[in-house]
C-alpha positions in Angstrom: 118.8 72.1 87.7 117.2 75.6 87.5 115.6 77.2 90.5 113.0 80.0 90.2 112.4 82.3 93.2 108.9 83.9 93.2 109.5 87.0 95.3 106.6 89.4 96.1 107.7 92.5 98.0 106.0 95.6 99.2 107.7 98.8 100.7 110.7 96.9 102.1 113.5 98.0 99.7 116.5 97.2 101.9 115.1 93.8 102.9 114.3 92.9 99.3 117.8 93.7 98.0 119.4 91.9 101.0 117.5 88.8 100.1 118.4 89.0 96.4 122.0 89.5 97.2 121.8 86.5 99.6 120.3 84.3 96.8 123.1 85.3 94.4 125.8 84.8 97.0 124.6 81.2 97.7 124.1 80.3 94.1 126.8 78.1 92.7 125.8 78.8 89.1 123.6 81.0 87.0 120.9 78.3 86.9 118.3 80.4 88.7 116.0 83.3 88.2 114.2 85.7 90.5 110.8 87.0 89.6 110.2 90.1 91.7 106.5 90.9 92.1 105.8 94.6 92.9 102.7 96.8 93.0 102.4 99.9 90.9 100.9 101.8 93.8 103.9 101.0 96.1 105.8 104.3 96.0 108.9 102.7 97.5 109.4 99.7 95.2 108.1 101.6 92.2 110.5 104.5 92.6 113.0 105.5 89.9 116.0 104.6 92.2 114.6 101.1 93.0 113.7 100.4 89.3 117.2 101.4 88.3 118.8 99.1 90.9 116.5 96.2 89.8 117.7 96.6 86.3 121.3 95.9 87.4 120.5 92.2 88.3 121.0 89.8 85.4 118.8 87.0 86.8 116.0 89.2 88.1 112.7 89.9 86.2 110.7 92.8 87.6 107.0 92.5 87.3 104.8 95.5 88.2 101.1 95.4 88.5 98.3 95.3 91.0 97.8 92.6 93.6 94.4 91.9 95.2 95.9 90.1 98.2 99.1 88.6 99.4 98.2 85.2 97.9 97.3 86.9 94.6 100.8 88.6 94.6 102.4 85.2 95.1 100.6 83.7 92.2 100.2 86.7 89.9 103.1 86.0 87.5 103.5 82.3 87.6 103.3 82.4 83.8 106.7 84.2 83.8 108.5 81.0 85.1 111.0 79.6 82.5 110.1 76.2 81.0 113.3 74.7 82.2 112.6 75.4 85.9 112.8 72.3 88.1 112.3 73.9 91.6 110.1 76.9 92.5 110.7 78.7 95.8 108.3 81.2 97.3 110.7 83.8 98.7 109.8 86.5 101.2 111.8 89.6 102.0 112.3 88.6 105.7 113.8 85.3 104.8 117.6 84.9 104.4 118.7 81.5 103.0 121.5 79.5 104.4 122.9 76.0 103.8 126.0 74.0 104.6 127.6 72.9 101.3 129.4 70.0 103.0 126.1 68.5 104.2 124.5 68.8 100.8 127.5 67.2 99.1 127.7 64.4 101.7 124.1 63.4 101.8 122.6 64.1 98.4 123.5 63.5 94.8 122.1 65.8 92.2 
């Protein structure tokens, strides 16, 4: 089962990377992708140092462009989602994910 995280972020570098690292830490396989949505006029996320760090993540696609609104940013690159994706998660940079693996294994089969 492949999960795609649509992840718009603006000017919050440390929170963005904390969330990306959190997704990776909780993932039990490589069956996920993160699509980072960034604006070209965001001098924080569009800096050389951030772009270099973004390139170090294997399952992260960086998409730069211009967003007309927050909703537009969330929907701007839906065409980038892999065809084998089964779940789409709208991620925000103030949201750290958590789950109890024992509860999942006990109550669900997948």
